[in-house]
C-alpha positions as CSV (number, residue, x, y, z in Angstrom):
1,M,34.1,41.5,-22.7
2,S,33.7,41.6,-18.8
3,Q,32.4,43.9,-17.0
4,S,34.4,45.5,-14.3
5,D,33.1,45.1,-10.3
6,L,33.5,48.3,-8.5
7,F,37.1,47.8,-7.7
8,G,38.0,47.6,-11.5
9,T,38.6,43.7,-11.4
10,A,37.1,41.5,-14.4
11,E,37.3,38.5,-11.8
12,S,34.4,37.4,-9.9
13,Q,34.1,36.6,-6.4
14,G,33.4,32.7,-5.6
15,D,31.1,31.1,-3.3
16,L,31.5,32.9,0.1
17,F,31.8,29.1,1.7
18,G,33.3,27.5,-1.5
19,A,32.1,24.4,-3.0
20,G,33.0,22.5,-0.4
21,P,32.8,18.5,-0.6
22,A,30.1,17.1,-2.3
23,V,27.1,15.8,0.2
24,P,26.1,12.1,-0.4
25,R,22.6,11.2,-1.3
26,W,20.7,9.3,1.1
27,K,19.4,6.0,0.2
28,P,16.7,4.7,2.2
29,D,17.1,0.7,3.2
30,P,14.1,-1.1,1.6
31,D,13.9,-3.6,3.7
32,K,13.6,-1.2,6.8
33,V,10.8,1.1,4.9
34,R,9.2,-2.6,4.3
35,R,8.9,-3.4,7.7
36,R,7.8,0.2,8.8
37,L,5.0,-0.5,6.2
38,E,3.7,-3.8,7.3
39,R,4.0,-2.9,10.9
40,I,1.1,0.3,10.6
41,L,-0.7,-2.3,8.1
42,A,-0.7,-5.4,11.0
43,E,-1.5,-2.5,13.0
44,A,-4.4,-1.7,11.2
45,R,-5.5,-5.2,10.6
46,G,-5.8,-6.7,13.6
47,A,-8.1,-3.6,14.8
48,E,-11.8,-4.1,14.4
49,T,-12.4,0.1,14.9
50,M,-9.6,2.3,14.2
51,P,-6.9,2.0,16.6
52,W,-5.4,5.7,16.5
53,D,-6.4,8.6,17.6
54,W,-6.4,12.1,15.5
55,S,-3.0,13.2,15.3
56,K,-1.9,9.6,14.5
57,Q,-4.4,9.3,11.6
58,S,-3.3,12.4,10.5
59,L,0.6,11.4,10.6
60,Y,0.0,8.0,9.1
61,Q,-2.1,9.4,5.7
62,T,0.7,11.6,5.2
63,I,3.7,8.9,5.7
64,F,2.4,5.8,4.4
65,P,2.1,7.1,1.1
66,Q,5.6,9.1,1.4
67,M,7.6,6.0,2.4
68,A,5.8,3.9,-0.1
69,R,6.9,5.8,-2.7
70,L,10.6,5.1,-1.3
71,L,10.0,1.5,-2.9
72,D,9.9,0.8,-6.4
73,A,6.5,1.9,-8.5
74,D,4.6,-1.7,-8.1
75,E,5.3,-2.4,-4.8
76,A,4.6,1.4,-3.3
77,A,1.0,0.6,-5.7
78,Q,0.6,-2.5,-4.3
79,Y,1.3,-0.8,-0.2
80,C,-0.9,1.8,-0.8
81,F,-3.9,-0.2,-2.2
82,Q,-3.6,-2.3,1.2
83,F,-3.5,0.7,3.4
84,E,-6.5,2.4,1.7
85,R,-8.7,-1.2,1.7
86,E,-7.5,-1.0,5.6
87,W,-8.4,2.8,6.4
88,K,-11.8,2.5,5.0
89,R,-12.4,-0.6,6.4
90,L,-11.5,1.0,9.9
91,K,-13.3,4.5,9.3
92,A,-16.5,2.6,8.5
93,A,-16.8,0.6,11.5
């Protein structure tokens, strides 16, 4: 048994904006992700001391693992391991 609304109809109101077309799910290009991760790693490897100011350090600590997770798990773990190794080296310098 359905319950009537204020106007006595048993129909429910549809979505105000309609279902609309399905939004395509964004899928990253793994090659672009790898190139970006490799650029960051190359910059770190080429430096004797921390090459980035506080703002960029904060950015890279946040986005590097996030970007790596766009790849398969084993590859992501390897990139994160390399980044952490370089990070520790640069922080100790």
